[in-house]
Phi, psi and omega in degrees: 000125178283136180286138176283358175264126173272314179221152178093180007287144177246119174283116185250238185295129179226131167236211187288327186231003179217165179205152177239137179237121187256143178216152164247127189245162181294333182202179178305135187193167166260126181252134184231130178255131181241127176207137170054045176071007181242168177211144178230145182218166180209148169274149178287157166238160186246144169222117183049043173072017167251156194236132186221155175219143169238110183265125186261119176261126181229171180067028180276160182268132179304141182070018180269151174238108192244113170295143179224159175233161182234134173244143174240112183057040174087348184262134176302130182237336185204134003286161182286149181303141178065012175296137179265358183278155183293166180298141172290139177228158167253118180248107181280156183286157176216141179300140185087352176287147180271119187299134170239120189230119173262150180200162178173179182208167173064090183227114177278156182251080176239163185296153180265050179243185186301314181295320179296319180287336177285320188274325183237008179071172173291135179291115183289336175294315182294317184298322179294319184304312184298318181296318182295320180299323181274357180082016179264004178217158182268147179283125176292156173285334180204143170248120182256117176262117192261038175108157182059042172301322176225154180250101179282347189245337178239091192267151182279168176302319180300320180286321177295322174302318179295320182293320184291329179282356183246324181205173178287110184290344179280352176261153182302135013261030173065239186273001176274170184281151185239321189214181186298320181300325178290321173300313185296327181286321182295320170298327176302314177296322182290328191237016185254351174305137185302316185294312179293322181294322173300313180305315181289338175282347189236351177235129179299142186231152174222147191218158170212142182284165168224196192291314185294341172303334178242292178194147179310135181067022181306123182068029180295330183193172177292321175297320177298313183293322178300315180296321179293315181292348176277349178278171178279348195238350188292326182299311184294330180291309188294324178294315181291323180296310181288321179297314184285334173299317178299318184285315193268328188240305191292316185306319180289341179294332196282140171285168178302321174297320179289327174301315182309322185270358182274126184299321181282325175295323179305314177300322177288319186288327178272356177291122180230018175287165176286329180280152179293139177286128175261109183263013186304306182293326178292315180297320179293322178293319178296316182293323177297314174295326176295327177286314189278329180231083189303325182293349180289344178219144170251119180272337180288164178196165185232136173232145181241126173246085190054249187259019174243127175254132174244120179252124178252116192253124177285108182251019181238297187286334187273014182280152170255118185260003179304123182302332181267356180208059181290142175206132174295322174240125181290170189306315181297315177293323178298316179298317178299311178305313179306315181294340181274340186273087179235153179278183181095355175259152179288324174221140173245114177260130182238110177259128179209144189298322184262135179302127172288319178254079171300158166313140191303323181296315180290326176296319179289325178295321181289322180294321175300312186296326178292316183299313182286328176298329179269011168107009186294334183245015179104174188292311184305313180294327177303314175297321176296317181303319181294324175298314173299313180311312185278329187284321183240025170062044180268072186217034177277192179300325181296337179272014174227075197304315182299313179294321177301313179302314182296319181289319174305318178290321178301309185294321175302313180301317182295315185293330184272001179080018178278356182237027185109179188305131187292136173290162169302315189219138165251111188235112175281135174244131189205177181218231170072318195275355171074026162202159190246142179197172175233129174237153182221133175288137180281111183222037183299329182260010181239123176289154177127206189277160163283152170241122192224157175228117178245105184263133171236108181195135358266166166280317176205080175179065190289153177291141168303154186301320180297329182283334178292317176299318182295318181293326179290318178298316182289329186266327193230341186268232183304328186295336182299299181290324177296313176304318180297313177299316181296315182298320181290325181297326180270012178062031175286130183287148177304148168295154180295340179212171176246156179216172178207156173281124181258338173214143185095186011274160178235136187252001179290157164303129189216148166238133187256159180225130176248122177240128175271127173239161180301332188248000184189166159258135178247128176242128181230148173240140189225140178235164177259139187230129178270131172251143172055027178078002183278089187295331183279351188231060175291157173256163182270122178239138180283130181263319183203149182223119187234135178249127182246097185302148181300326182281118184297343180279339183280155184284147172283132184232167173270142179290000000 
């Protein structure tokens, strides 16, 4: 019997008294969620002949853990018959709880068999799902995905087979995604494995995109965008990419209040006809406008967990690409970010797909490359700088020097108590670079918060070994003194503070866990390991354990 659910249920935003559950269904339907003797329902809406519902659960008790079931048009759809996985639950937040946050980035969608594990490693997310299902791991309050949830430009054999059955794969854009239909299939490949599907049904999730959700180096520079817009396929790709992102990722990020202010959700909420609402034209128009007028939509958001603030920052779509006025965050986005960085919280977590504190050697190389690309060494060198920027991904925060300097000053003010009582820690969470590490700003002579950067990348897409060597050299080896000299030669201003890598790097596929404790923050990185050749049942193994004491003057130590 075919399930009426294509994807989901996915547990998305959850607070003390409400939760949202997202599904994709086979056809137009009424979706009903049943829990604790109550029921909540929603009609599906359509986008490009795909059908979705977001069911809003309200009136829940703080601190409750409610097993739930899903019906589609009155027929049971979840849990799946004969499933050996535990019941899916909605666990609401309650004041006084200590936050448990899982996070990571960069996850490819290939089979979980011997070939897939040999080429891409064991999926750390799936290993965690199996450990949680077996009772060997504790359920997080939130799982944060920090970009490259899907790879629209580097497709798997399964995705390419789908494309070949739909169009001529030898015509542009070839093996890359072209339209919404292909994005929908890519998300299906990413989220349909039974163990991962169960995990997404029982742990709240929050997401933000990075470049591969759209294309490698997305918005790296004005030159990059001009090249893309000159192709025959880019407009369709960006409209499909941003439209599907709103449907599959962004909509579930929103609180009930934020959804009420969302123009597309407003159309869904006020629809009262008997026919399913077709939102295709609206989503396409919204996505087109979001690309052409980035200030028309904000993908960033903030969540507070009692005295912990989580700020999730869009470091891709909010860029200003004008060669004479470059900014990683346009003025409107920077003002919004500035307003979120306020004291009075015990910890301030800043989640962004790109590491803010790259290893110092790589930071200086990227800052130098931006300077020469903008003409510091003349026109000919500028062309070379642009080629390097796109060839080796020199487009992180360090490559947007003006924005980096402004954000560094903002964070420094927060840490120094100039924006209200200083938190114990200002902690950047990031991914993207395909290795994990912990960096710390040197502030021994300055009272106030620690400033840290905890990177977890990839979940499943490891660097080849030769690239690991290259990354170490670029980040920690010869590039450190060379990058410093090069940056000075291009008159790059010094950063407001210095930092260093205190733990790592680790190159395994990893999922990180942040646990708030009364006397410390505990940060752990976990990978999946196959025993006895059983590719389908990897176990979870700890890669690193770092303790960040509550006293900002105390040293960060390994557990």
